[in-house]
C-alpha positions in Angstrom: 55.9 -50.1 -62.7 53.3 -49.0 -65.1 50.8 -46.3 -64.5 48.0 -47.2 -65.3 48.7 -50.9 -64.4 48.9 -53.3 -67.3 46.7 -56.3 -67.4 48.3 -59.6 -66.5 51.6 -58.0 -65.3 52.5 -59.1 -61.8 55.4 -58.3 -59.5 57.1 -60.6 -57.1 59.4 -60.1 -54.2 60.9 -63.2 -52.7 61.8 -62.9 -49.0 65.5 -62.7 -48.3 65.4 -65.8 -46.1 63.9 -67.8 -48.9 66.6 -66.6 -51.3 69.3 -67.6 -48.9 67.8 -71.1 -48.5 67.5 -71.6 -52.2 71.1 -70.5 -53.0 72.4 -72.5 -50.1 70.9 -75.7 -51.4 72.1 -74.9 -54.9 75.7 -74.3 -53.8 75.7 -77.5 -51.8 74.2 -79.6 -54.6 76.8 -78.2 -57.0 79.5 -79.7 -54.7 81.2 -76.5 -53.5 83.0 -76.9 -50.2 84.6 -73.6 -49.3 82.2 -70.7 -49.4 82.5 -67.1 -48.4 79.2 -65.2 -48.0 79.6 -61.4 -48.3 76.5 -59.6 -47.1 75.3 -56.3 -45.8 75.2 -55.9 -42.0 71.5 -55.1 -42.1 69.3 -57.6 -40.1 67.5 -59.0 -43.2 70.8 -59.6 -45.0 72.3 -61.3 -41.9 69.3 -63.6 -41.7 69.7 -64.4 -45.4 73.3 -65.4 -44.8 72.4 -67.5 -41.8 69.6 -69.3 -43.8 72.1 -69.9 -46.6 74.5 -71.6 -44.2 71.7 -73.7 -42.6 70.4 -74.9 -45.9 73.9 -75.7 -47.3 75.0 -77.6 -44.2 71.8 -79.7 -44.3 72.8 -81.1 -47.7 76.5 -81.2 -47.0 77.5 -81.1 -43.3 81.2 -80.9 -44.2 80.8 -77.6 -46.2 82.8 -74.7 -44.8 81.1 -71.3 -44.8 82.5 -68.0 -43.7 80.3 -64.9 -43.4 81.8 -61.4 -44.0 79.5 -58.5 -43.1 79.8 -55.3 -45.0 78.5 -52.0 -43.5 75.7 -50.5 -45.5 76.9 -47.7 -47.7 80.5 -49.0 -48.0 82.0 -47.6 -51.2 85.6 -49.0 -50.9 85.3 -52.8 -51.0 89.1 -53.3 -50.8 88.9 -54.3 -47.2 86.2 -56.9 -47.9 88.4 -58.4 -50.7 91.4 -58.5 -48.3 89.2 -60.2 -45.7 88.0 -62.8 -48.2 91.6 -63.4 -49.4 92.8 -63.9 -45.8 90.1 -66.5 -45.2 91.1 -68.4 -48.3 94.8 -68.2 -47.5 94.1 -69.4 -43.9 92.0 -72.3 -45.1 94.7 -73.6 -47.5 97.3 -73.9 -44.7 
């Protein structure tokens, strides 16, 4: 930010849980049915993923959501991609 502060310039941090709810409702309203949520395994991110699922299922109870946790600091996301592909392949059977 600016030092000294600038007049009429405000910052905003939306809580992770609220972000999850908003995106969950949005995804359900758009009509998506098979969702994979990739999130960090930090507590706040796990709560966000759970709030996402709750909000999406409220609007569309038949929506299918799979959470995949990623350890903080992971540099190689190949395993995450393989996990997501395995979920998709399993669902299409």
